[in-house]
PDB file with SEQRES, HELIX, SHEET and CRYST1 records, atoms N, CA, C and O in Angstrom:
SEQRES   1 A   59  MET ALA ARG PHE GLU GLU VAL LYS ASN LEU VAL MET SER          
SEQRES   2 A   59  LEU GLU GLY ASP PHE GLU LYS PHE TYR GLU LYS GLY ASN          
SEQRES   3 A   59  GLN ALA ALA GLY THR ARG VAL ARG LYS GLY MET GLN ASP          
SEQRES   4 A   59  LEU LYS THR LEU ALA GLN ASP ILE ARG SER GLU VAL GLN          
SEQRES   5 A   59  ASP MET LYS ASN SER GLU SER                                  
HELIX    1 AA1 ALA A    2  SER A   13  1                                  12    
HELIX    2 AA2 GLU A   15  LYS A   24  1                                  10    
HELIX    3 AA3 GLN A   27  GLU A   58  1                                  32    
CRYST1    1.000    1.000    1.000  90.00  90.00  90.00 P 1           1          
ATOM      1  N   MET A   1       5.146  -7.644  -4.557  1.00  0.00           N  
ATOM      2  CA  MET A   1       6.075  -6.586  -4.154  1.00  0.00           C  
ATOM      3  C   MET A   1       5.646  -5.237  -4.655  1.00  0.00           C  
ATOM      4  O   MET A   1       6.140  -4.217  -4.174  1.00  0.00           O  
ATOM      5  N   ALA A   2       4.746  -5.197  -5.602  1.00  0.00           N  
ATOM      6  CA  ALA A   2       4.284  -3.904  -6.152  1.00  0.00           C  
ATOM      7  C   ALA A   2       3.631  -3.103  -5.093  1.00  0.00           C  
ATOM      8  O   ALA A   2       3.735  -1.876  -5.101  1.00  0.00           O  
ATOM      9  N   ARG A   3       2.959  -3.737  -4.178  1.00  0.00           N  
ATOM     10  CA  ARG A   3       2.246  -3.038  -3.098  1.00  0.00           C  
ATOM     11  C   ARG A   3       3.285  -2.468  -2.148  1.00  0.00           C  
ATOM     12  O   ARG A   3       3.047  -1.378  -1.627  1.00  0.00           O  
ATOM     13  N   PHE A   4       4.387  -3.092  -1.884  1.00  0.00           N  
ATOM     14  CA  PHE A   4       5.388  -2.551  -1.064  1.00  0.00           C  
ATOM     15  C   PHE A   4       6.018  -1.335  -1.665  1.00  0.00           C  
ATOM     16  O   PHE A   4       6.358  -0.389  -0.955  1.00  0.00           O  
ATOM     17  N   GLU A   5       6.175  -1.345  -2.920  1.00  0.00           N  
ATOM     18  CA  GLU A   5       6.712  -0.170  -3.667  1.00  0.00           C  
ATOM     19  C   GLU A   5       5.730   1.008  -3.537  1.00  0.00           C  
ATOM     20  O   GLU A   5       6.168   2.148  -3.383  1.00  0.00           O  
ATOM     21  N   GLU A   6       4.415   0.755  -3.598  1.00  0.00           N  
ATOM     22  CA  GLU A   6       3.483   1.805  -3.440  1.00  0.00           C  
ATOM     23  C   GLU A   6       3.650   2.445  -2.044  1.00  0.00           C  
ATOM     24  O   GLU A   6       3.611   3.670  -1.937  1.00  0.00           O  
ATOM     25  N   VAL A   7       3.833   1.649  -0.978  1.00  0.00           N  
ATOM     26  CA  VAL A   7       4.009   2.120   0.333  1.00  0.00           C  
ATOM     27  C   VAL A   7       5.251   2.995   0.445  1.00  0.00           C  
ATOM     28  O   VAL A   7       5.217   4.087   1.011  1.00  0.00           O  
ATOM     29  N   LYS A   8       6.332   2.495  -0.101  1.00  0.00           N  
ATOM     30  CA  LYS A   8       7.592   3.277  -0.086  1.00  0.00           C  
ATOM     31  C   LYS A   8       7.450   4.645  -0.835  1.00  0.00           C  
ATOM     32  O   LYS A   8       7.872   5.696  -0.352  1.00  0.00           O  
ATOM     33  N   ASN A   9       6.860   4.562  -1.983  1.00  0.00           N  
ATOM     34  CA  ASN A   9       6.679   5.706  -2.797  1.00  0.00           C  
ATOM     35  C   ASN A   9       5.853   6.781  -2.088  1.00  0.00           C  
ATOM     36  O   ASN A   9       6.198   7.963  -2.098  1.00  0.00           O  
ATOM     37  N   LEU A  10       4.741   6.332  -1.465  1.00  0.00           N  
ATOM     38  CA  LEU A  10       3.901   7.247  -0.729  1.00  0.00           C  
ATOM     39  C   LEU A  10       4.657   7.838   0.442  1.00  0.00           C  
ATOM     40  O   LEU A  10       4.542   9.047   0.644  1.00  0.00           O  
ATOM     41  N   VAL A  11       5.399   7.118   1.212  1.00  0.00           N  
ATOM     42  CA  VAL A  11       6.148   7.651   2.327  1.00  0.00           C  
ATOM     43  C   VAL A  11       7.188   8.638   1.841  1.00  0.00           C  
ATOM     44  O   VAL A  11       7.366   9.709   2.421  1.00  0.00           O  
ATOM     45  N   MET A  12       7.880   8.265   0.759  1.00  0.00           N  
ATOM     46  CA  MET A  12       8.982   9.149   0.267  1.00  0.00           C  
ATOM     47  C   MET A  12       8.364  10.443  -0.309  1.00  0.00           C  
ATOM     48  O   MET A  12       8.994  11.497  -0.227  1.00  0.00           O  
ATOM     49  N   SER A  13       7.175  10.390  -0.877  1.00  0.00           N  
ATOM     50  CA  SER A  13       6.544  11.603  -1.418  1.00  0.00           C  
ATOM     51  C   SER A  13       6.171  12.569  -0.314  1.00  0.00           C  
ATOM     52  O   SER A  13       6.029  13.764  -0.571  1.00  0.00           O  
ATOM     53  N   LEU A  14       6.009  12.087   0.907  1.00  0.00           N  
ATOM     54  CA  LEU A  14       5.604  12.927   2.063  1.00  0.00           C  
ATOM     55  C   LEU A  14       6.853  13.580   2.760  1.00  0.00           C  
ATOM     56  O   LEU A  14       6.705  14.454   3.614  1.00  0.00           O  
ATOM     57  N   GLU A  15       8.036  13.143   2.383  1.00  0.00           N  
ATOM     58  CA  GLU A  15       9.233  13.634   3.111  1.00  0.00           C  
ATOM     59  C   GLU A  15       9.300  15.115   3.142  1.00  0.00           C  
ATOM     60  O   GLU A  15       9.477  15.680   4.221  1.00  0.00           O  
ATOM     61  N   GLY A  16       9.172  15.788   2.039  1.00  0.00           N  
ATOM     62  CA  GLY A  16       9.233  17.240   1.943  1.00  0.00           C  
ATOM     63  C   GLY A  16       8.241  17.876   2.814  1.00  0.00           C  
ATOM     64  O   GLY A  16       8.580  18.820   3.527  1.00  0.00           O  
ATOM     65  N   ASP A  17       6.955  17.399   2.808  1.00  0.00           N  
ATOM     66  CA  ASP A  17       5.956  18.023   3.653  1.00  0.00           C  
ATOM     67  C   ASP A  17       6.218  17.836   5.130  1.00  0.00           C  
ATOM     68  O   ASP A  17       5.895  18.711   5.934  1.00  0.00           O  
ATOM     69  N   PHE A  18       6.808  16.688   5.504  1.00  0.00           N  
ATOM     70  CA  PHE A  18       7.220  16.427   6.845  1.00  0.00           C  
ATOM     71  C   PHE A  18       8.210  17.437   7.349  1.00  0.00           C  
ATOM     72  O   PHE A  18       8.085  17.951   8.461  1.00  0.00           O  
ATOM     73  N   GLU A  19       9.202  17.721   6.521  1.00  0.00           N  
ATOM     74  CA  GLU A  19      10.241  18.693   6.791  1.00  0.00           C  
ATOM     75  C   GLU A  19       9.647  20.080   6.949  1.00  0.00           C  
ATOM     76  O   GLU A  19       9.930  20.792   7.912  1.00  0.00           O  
ATOM     77  N   LYS A  20       8.817  20.447   5.982  1.00  0.00           N  
ATOM     78  CA  LYS A  20       8.222  21.782   6.006  1.00  0.00           C  
ATOM     79  C   LYS A  20       7.338  21.974   7.229  1.00  0.00           C  
ATOM     80  O   LYS A  20       7.276  23.079   7.768  1.00  0.00           O  
ATOM     81  N   PHE A  21       6.642  20.912   7.687  1.00  0.00           N  
ATOM     82  CA  PHE A  21       5.730  21.069   8.778  1.00  0.00           C  
ATOM     83  C   PHE A  21       6.575  21.101  10.121  1.00  0.00           C  
ATOM     84  O   PHE A  21       6.430  22.010  10.938  1.00  0.00           O  
ATOM     85  N   TYR A  22       7.429  20.098  10.292  1.00  0.00           N  
ATOM     86  CA  TYR A  22       8.117  19.955  11.577  1.00  0.00           C  
ATOM     87  C   TYR A  22       9.244  21.002  11.788  1.00  0.00           C  
ATOM     88  O   TYR A  22       9.459  21.500  12.893  1.00  0.00           O  
ATOM     89  N   GLU A  23       9.925  21.299  10.715  1.00  0.00           N  
ATOM     90  CA  GLU A  23      11.087  22.246  10.825  1.00  0.00           C  
ATOM     91  C   GLU A  23      10.683  23.716  10.664  1.00  0.00           C  
ATOM     92  O   GLU A  23      11.234  24.603  11.315  1.00  0.00           O  
ATOM     93  N   LYS A  24       9.701  23.949   9.777  1.00  0.00           N  
ATOM     94  CA  LYS A  24       9.400  25.342   9.414  1.00  0.00           C  
ATOM     95  C   LYS A  24       8.026  25.762   9.955  1.00  0.00           C  
ATOM     96  O   LYS A  24       7.676  26.940   9.894  1.00  0.00           O  
ATOM     97  N   GLY A  25       7.252  24.814  10.478  1.00  0.00           N  
ATOM     98  CA  GLY A  25       5.933  25.078  10.989  1.00  0.00           C  
ATOM     99  C   GLY A  25       4.866  25.445   9.888  1.00  0.00           C  
ATOM    100  O   GLY A  25       3.905  26.148  10.200  1.00  0.00           O  
ATOM    101  N   ASN A  26       5.010  25.024   8.735  1.00  0.00           N  
ATOM    102  CA  ASN A  26       4.148  25.221   7.624  1.00  0.00           C  
ATOM    103  C   ASN A  26       2.849  24.432   7.799  1.00  0.00           C  
ATOM    104  O   ASN A  26       2.830  23.206   7.689  1.00  0.00           O  
ATOM    105  N   GLN A  27       1.776  25.156   8.072  1.00  0.00           N  
ATOM    106  CA  GLN A  27       0.463  24.529   8.446  1.00  0.00           C  
ATOM    107  C   GLN A  27      -0.128  23.789   7.261  1.00  0.00           C  
ATOM    108  O   GLN A  27      -0.747  22.745   7.466  1.00  0.00           O  
ATOM    109  N   ALA A  28       0.029  24.282   5.996  1.00  0.00           N  
ATOM    110  CA  ALA A  28      -0.472  23.615   4.851  1.00  0.00           C  
ATOM    111  C   ALA A  28       0.254  22.264   4.604  1.00  0.00           C  
ATOM    112  O   ALA A  28      -0.339  21.281   4.160  1.00  0.00           O  
ATOM    113  N   ALA A  29       1.504  22.276   4.901  1.00  0.00           N  
ATOM    114  CA  ALA A  29       2.248  21.034   4.845  1.00  0.00           C  
ATOM    115  C   ALA A  29       1.704  20.001   5.796  1.00  0.00           C  
ATOM    116  O   ALA A  29       1.632  18.812   5.483  1.00  0.00           O  
ATOM    117  N   GLY A  30       1.318  20.482   6.979  1.00  0.00           N  
ATOM    118  CA  GLY A  30       0.763  19.580   8.003  1.00  0.00           C  
ATOM    119  C   GLY A  30      -0.513  18.956   7.480  1.00  0.00           C  
ATOM    120  O   GLY A  30      -0.756  17.769   7.699  1.00  0.00           O  
ATOM    121  N   THR A  31      -1.312  19.715   6.811  1.00  0.00           N  
ATOM    122  CA  THR A  31      -2.561  19.190   6.190  1.00  0.00           C  
ATOM    123  C   THR A  31      -2.192  18.118   5.180  1.00  0.00           C  
ATOM    124  O   THR A  31      -2.838  17.071   5.147  1.00  0.00           O  
ATOM    125  N   ARG A  32      -1.195  18.337   4.369  1.00  0.00           N  
ATOM    126  CA  ARG A  32      -0.810  17.350   3.330  1.00  0.00           C  
ATOM    127  C   ARG A  32      -0.280  16.074   4.003  1.00  0.00           C  
ATOM    128  O   ARG A  32      -0.533  14.955   3.557  1.00  0.00           O  
ATOM    129  N   VAL A  33       0.482  16.298   5.121  1.00  0.00           N  
ATOM    130  CA  VAL A  33       0.984  15.110   5.887  1.00  0.00           C  
ATOM    131  C   VAL A  33      -0.208  14.249   6.390  1.00  0.00           C  
ATOM    132  O   VAL A  33      -0.247  13.030   6.220  1.00  0.00           O  
ATOM    133  N   ARG A  34      -1.140  14.935   6.995  1.00  0.00           N  
ATOM    134  CA  ARG A  34      -2.302  14.208   7.536  1.00  0.00           C  
ATOM    135  C   ARG A  34      -3.031  13.419   6.419  1.00  0.00           C  
ATOM    136  O   ARG A  34      -3.400  12.259   6.602  1.00  0.00           O  
ATOM    137  N   LYS A  35      -3.227  14.084   5.260  1.00  0.00           N  
ATOM    138  CA  LYS A  35      -3.900  13.395   4.205  1.00  0.00           C  
ATOM    139  C   LYS A  35      -3.088  12.185   3.691  1.00  0.00           C  
ATOM    140  O   LYS A  35      -3.637  11.121   3.407  1.00  0.00           O  
ATOM    141  N   GLY A  36      -1.772  12.390   3.585  1.00  0.00           N  
ATOM    142  CA  GLY A  36      -0.868  11.286   3.159  1.00  0.00           C  
ATOM    143  C   GLY A  36      -0.850  10.124   4.140  1.00  0.00           C  
ATOM    144  O   GLY A  36      -0.785   8.957   3.754  1.00  0.00           O  
ATOM    145  N   MET A  37      -0.908  10.467   5.383  1.00  0.00           N  
ATOM    146  CA  MET A  37      -0.936   9.443   6.421  1.00  0.00           C  
ATOM    147  C   MET A  37      -2.270   8.615   6.411  1.00  0.00           C  
ATOM    148  O   MET A  37      -2.263   7.410   6.663  1.00  0.00           O  
ATOM    149  N   GLN A  38      -3.396   9.296   6.114  1.00  0.00           N  
ATOM    150  CA  GLN A  38      -4.645   8.684   5.899  1.00  0.00           C  
ATOM    151  C   GLN A  38      -4.614   7.751   4.716  1.00  0.00           C  
ATOM    152  O   GLN A  38      -5.125   6.632   4.771  1.00  0.00           O  
ATOM    153  N   ASP A  39      -3.989   8.236   3.612  1.00  0.00           N  
ATOM    154  CA  ASP A  39      -3.822   7.382   2.414  1.00  0.00           C  
ATOM    155  C   ASP A  39      -3.035   6.116   2.769  1.00  0.00           C  
ATOM    156  O   ASP A  39      -3.356   5.008   2.339  1.00  0.00           O  
ATOM    157  N   LEU A  40      -1.964   6.340   3.596  1.00  0.00           N  
ATOM    158  CA  LEU A  40      -1.077   5.257   3.997  1.00  0.00           C  
ATOM    159  C   LEU A  40      -1.851   4.219   4.822  1.00  0.00           C  
ATOM    160  O   LEU A  40      -1.661   3.013   4.667  1.00  0.00           O  
ATOM    161  N   LYS A  41      -2.702   4.707   5.677  1.00  0.00           N  
ATOM    162  CA  LYS A  41      -3.488   3.856   6.536  1.00  0.00           C  
ATOM    163  C   LYS A  41      -4.435   2.977   5.628  1.00  0.00           C  
ATOM    164  O   LYS A  41      -4.545   1.763   5.802  1.00  0.00           O  
ATOM    165  N   THR A  42      -5.085   3.647   4.682  1.00  0.00           N  
ATOM    166  CA  THR A  42      -5.970   2.934   3.783  1.00  0.00           C  
ATOM    167  C   THR A  42      -5.239   1.873   2.951  1.00  0.00           C  
ATOM    168  O   THR A  42      -5.732   0.763   2.755  1.00  0.00           O  
ATOM    169  N   LEU A  43      -4.047   2.251   2.468  1.00  0.00           N  
ATOM    170  CA  LEU A  43      -3.297   1.356   1.662  1.00  0.00           C  
ATOM    171  C   LEU A  43      -2.807   0.146   2.515  1.00  0.00           C  
ATOM    172  O   LEU A  43      -2.799  -0.997   2.057  1.00  0.00           O  
ATOM    173  N   ALA A  44      -2.406   0.448   3.754  1.00  0.00           N  
ATOM    174  CA  ALA A  44      -1.955  -0.651   4.657  1.00  0.00           C  
ATOM    175  C   ALA A  44      -3.122  -1.578   4.949  1.00  0.00           C  
ATOM    176  O   ALA A  44      -2.891  -2.784   5.040  1.00  0.00           O  
ATOM    177  N   GLN A  45      -4.343  -1.119   5.101  1.00  0.00           N  
ATOM    178  CA  GLN A  45      -5.454  -1.931   5.365  1.00  0.00           C  
ATOM    179  C   GLN A  45      -5.808  -2.767   4.166  1.00  0.00           C  
ATOM    180  O   GLN A  45      -6.176  -3.933   4.308  1.00  0.00           O  
ATOM    181  N   ASP A  46      -5.703  -2.198   2.998  1.00  0.00           N  
ATOM    182  CA  ASP A  46      -5.938  -2.989   1.774  1.00  0.00           C  
ATOM    183  C   ASP A  46      -4.945  -4.105   1.618  1.00  0.00           C  
ATOM    184  O   ASP A  46      -5.293  -5.227   1.250  1.00  0.00           O  
ATOM    185  N   ILE A  47      -3.657  -3.771   1.912  1.00  0.00           N  
ATOM    186  CA  ILE A  47      -2.596  -4.842   1.835  1.00  0.00           C  
ATOM    187  C   ILE A  47      -2.886  -5.933   2.858  1.00  0.00           C  
ATOM    188  O   ILE A  47      -2.791  -7.120   2.547  1.00  0.00           O  
ATOM    189  N   ARG A  48      -3.238  -5.534   4.075  1.00  0.00           N  
ATOM    190  CA  ARG A  48      -3.558  -6.576   5.109  1.00  0.00           C  
ATOM    191  C   ARG A  48      -4.628  -7.469   4.613  1.00  0.00           C  
ATOM    192  O   ARG A  48      -4.498  -8.690   4.710  1.00  0.00           O  
ATOM    193  N   SER A  49      -5.694  -6.920   4.078  1.00  0.00           N  
ATOM    194  CA  SER A  49      -6.818  -7.733   3.559  1.00  0.00           C  
ATOM    195  C   SER A  49      -6.376  -8.645   2.488  1.00  0.00           C  
ATOM    196  O   SER A  49      -6.793  -9.802   2.435  1.00  0.00           O  
ATOM    197  N   GLU A  50      -5.502  -8.134   1.592  1.00  0.00           N  
ATOM    198  CA  GLU A  50      -5.051  -8.978   0.486  1.00  0.00           C  
ATOM    199  C   GLU A  50      -4.168 -10.104   0.927  1.00  0.00           C  
ATOM    200  O   GLU A  50      -4.268 -11.218   0.412  1.00  0.00           O  
ATOM    201  N   VAL A  51      -3.272  -9.822   1.905  1.00  0.00           N  
ATOM    202  CA  VAL A  51      -2.455 -10.897   2.498  1.00  0.00           C  
ATOM    203  C   VAL A  51      -3.309 -11.908   3.233  1.00  0.00           C  
ATOM    204  O   VAL A  51      -3.056 -13.107   3.116  1.00  0.00           O  
ATOM    205  N   GLN A  52      -4.290 -11.488   3.972  1.00  0.00           N  
ATOM    206  CA  GLN A  52      -5.143 -12.444   4.665  1.00  0.00           C  
ATOM    207  C   GLN A  52      -5.932 -13.298   3.668  1.00  0.00           C  
ATOM    208  O   GLN A  52      -6.084 -14.500   3.885  1.00  0.00           O  
ATOM    209  N   ASP A  53      -6.417 -12.729   2.625  1.00  0.00           N  
ATOM    210  CA  ASP A  53      -7.143 -13.528   1.596  1.00  0.00           C  
ATOM    211  C   ASP A  53      -6.213 -14.510   0.930  1.00  0.00           C  
ATOM    212  O   ASP A  53      -6.577 -15.670   0.737  1.00  0.00           O  
ATOM    213  N   MET A  54      -5.054 -14.086   0.583  1.00  0.00           N  
ATOM    214  CA  MET A  54      -4.067 -15.057   0.000  1.00  0.00           C  
ATOM    215  C   MET A  54      -3.707 -16.155   0.931  1.00  0.00           C  
ATOM    216  O   MET A  54      -3.596 -17.305   0.505  1.00  0.00           O  
ATOM    217  N   LYS A  55      -3.514 -15.853   2.217  1.00  0.00           N  
ATOM    218  CA  LYS A  55      -3.200 -16.840   3.153  1.00  0.00           C  
ATOM    219  C   LYS A  55      -4.309 -17.844   3.379  1.00  0.00           C  
ATOM    220  O   LYS A  55      -4.056 -19.038   3.541  1.00  0.00           O  
ATOM    221  N   ASN A  56      -5.486 -17.378   3.389  1.00  0.00           N  
ATOM    222  CA  ASN A  56      -6.651 -18.226   3.585  1.00  0.00           C  
ATOM    223  C   ASN A  56      -6.944 -19.145   2.389  1.00  0.00           C  
ATOM    224  O   ASN A  56      -7.412 -20.273   2.540  1.00  0.00           O  
ATOM    225  N   SER A  57      -6.638 -18.594   1.156  1.00  0.00           N  
ATOM    226  CA  SER A  57      -6.937 -19.416  -0.037  1.00  0.00           C  
ATOM    227  C   SER A  57      -5.895 -20.491  -0.207  1.00  0.00           C  
ATOM    228  O   SER A  57      -6.157 -21.452  -0.930  1.00  0.00           O  
ATOM    229  N   GLU A  58      -4.704 -20.398   0.419  1.00  0.00           N  
ATOM    230  CA  GLU A  58      -3.684 -21.413   0.368  1.00  0.00           C  
ATOM    231  C   GLU A  58      -3.985 -22.596   1.260  1.00  0.00           C  
ATOM    232  O   GLU A  58      -3.444 -23.681   1.051  1.00  0.00           O  
ATOM    233  N   SER A  59      -4.811 -22.413   2.219  1.00  0.00           N  
ATOM    234  CA  SER A  59      -5.081 -23.508   3.213  1.00  0.00           C  
ATOM    235  C   SER A  59      -5.929 -24.571   2.664  1.00  0.00           C  
ATOM    236  O   SER A  59      -6.237 -25.537   3.361  1.00  0.00           O  
TER     237      SER A  59                                                      
END                                                                             
């Protein structure tokens, strides 16, 4: 469950930048959003691999 907390924390940390970009048009916030989303993608892939490895080792 620690990995799920990482995902939640990452998403919540981006909330302010999402608001700044979408509501105020702040371009620097958009860059931070893109970086955060890339980090989220990487984290999600790591979790997918971990789950697959655990699933396969139980068989």
